[in-house]
N, C-alpha and C positions, 0 to 999 in steps of 0.2 A: 876128290876135290878137299885138300886138307884147309881149313878155314882158321882163320887168328882174329880172337878175341881184339875189338879194337874200334878205331871209329863207326860212326853210321855212314852204311854205303850209297853211295849215291843217290841209291833208288828208293832209298828207305824201306826196303824189302815190298813195294808197291810192284805190281805186275807181274809178279813171280808165285811159284808153288814155294812154301816155307814148310818143311818136314819138322814138325815140331819136337819130336823123339830126337830127332837125329842134332837138332841145336841142341838140347839138353845134355844128350853126349857128348859136347867139345866142354863144360863147364867142370873144372875140375873139384870143386867143393859141391857143399852142402849149402844154404841159405848166401848163394851168391845168383839175384836175379838179372840176367842179361835180355835185354833187347834183341828181338829180331825182327819188328817193322812199327810203323808208326801211319798215324793216319789222325789226320786234322792234327791237333795238339797231343793226342793221343797214343801213349807206347805201350807196344803187345812182349808183357817180357816174362820169358821161359826160368826156372829157377826148380831146382832139385834140393827138398826138406826130409829130415830127422827130428826126432826129439822135440823137445822144447824150445819156445823164440819166447818173446818178450811180452809183455801189455805195451800197448800203445795204441795210437787214436792219429787219424788222417782228420785235420779241425775243416778242410777246408775243398776236398772232396770224398767221394763215394773210392771201395777198391769192389774187384772181380775179382775172387779166383777160382778157376776151372780146371778140374782136376783127370789128369791124360792118363794116369797110373797110381796105384795105390788108392789111400784110406787117408784122408783129412781131419780131423779135430780143429771145428773153429770155437775157444773160448770166449765168453760173451761175461762179464758183470752177474749176470741173471740167468748163467743159462750157456750152451751151447749146441752146434748144431754137427752133423755126419756127413761128409761130402765122400763118394765113390767116385771111379773113374767114370766118364760121362755125366757128370754132376756142375751146375756152376752154386754158387751163391753172391752178393752182393753185398758186403759191410758196409753203411749209411756211413755219410762223414759223422766226424766228431763220434763215433760209438768205438770206443776202448772192447781193446779183441785182442787173443794170444792166438796163433795156430800153431798145433800142434801135434806128430805125425811120430803115429809107434815105430814102423819102420819108411825106408825113401818113399816119399810121396814127389810125384812129377805134376809140377803146373804149369798152366797158362794166366798169366795176372795182367787186369787190364785197366791203368788208369792215366791220368794227364802228365806228360812228357815234365820231369822234375820233380815228382812227389820220391820222400828219402823213406826207405825201404821201413824204417824204427817210427818212423811216423813225427815225433815231437818230442819222443825218450831220444834220446843221445846215449848209442854205446859202441863195445866194441864188432857189434852186430851192424854198425850203421857201415852199407857199403857208398861205393862211387858212384855215382847215376852217369847215366848215358853212356854206359862201358854195352857194344853190341856183338854179340857172337854171331 
C-alpha cells in the first residue's frame, strides 16, 4: 500500500504497528523529519540524515535522538557523543548542538509537537512542522 505524505491520520499512529524503517523509506531527501505517531503532546518523527547540520538549540524542550541505522555524532561546544544503531541520547533543553553523519543515518526523534527542527536558528534547513508520513 502506498502512503502519501500529508496531514495526521485520525489514529495519530495509536493502536497500530508502525514500521519505522518502512516509513523512512517514503521520505525523499535528507534532513526532512516526518511525524509517524503522537503521544499526548509529543511527536515521534523519522528522518534520514547525511552530512553536517547546523548549530542550534531548543530553549524550551529536551530532544531525543534514537539511532535506527548508521552512526550519528552529536557535537556540543565542549565535546561530542557518538551513537550507533540501537542507542539513544537526550539533548537537554537550551544546549547548543549539531548532528553529523558521515554516511546516511536513520533516526527516530521524540519531541513536543511544534518544535522547529533548527531550533532558534532559522536557515534553509528549517522545515515545516506536523508533516506526516
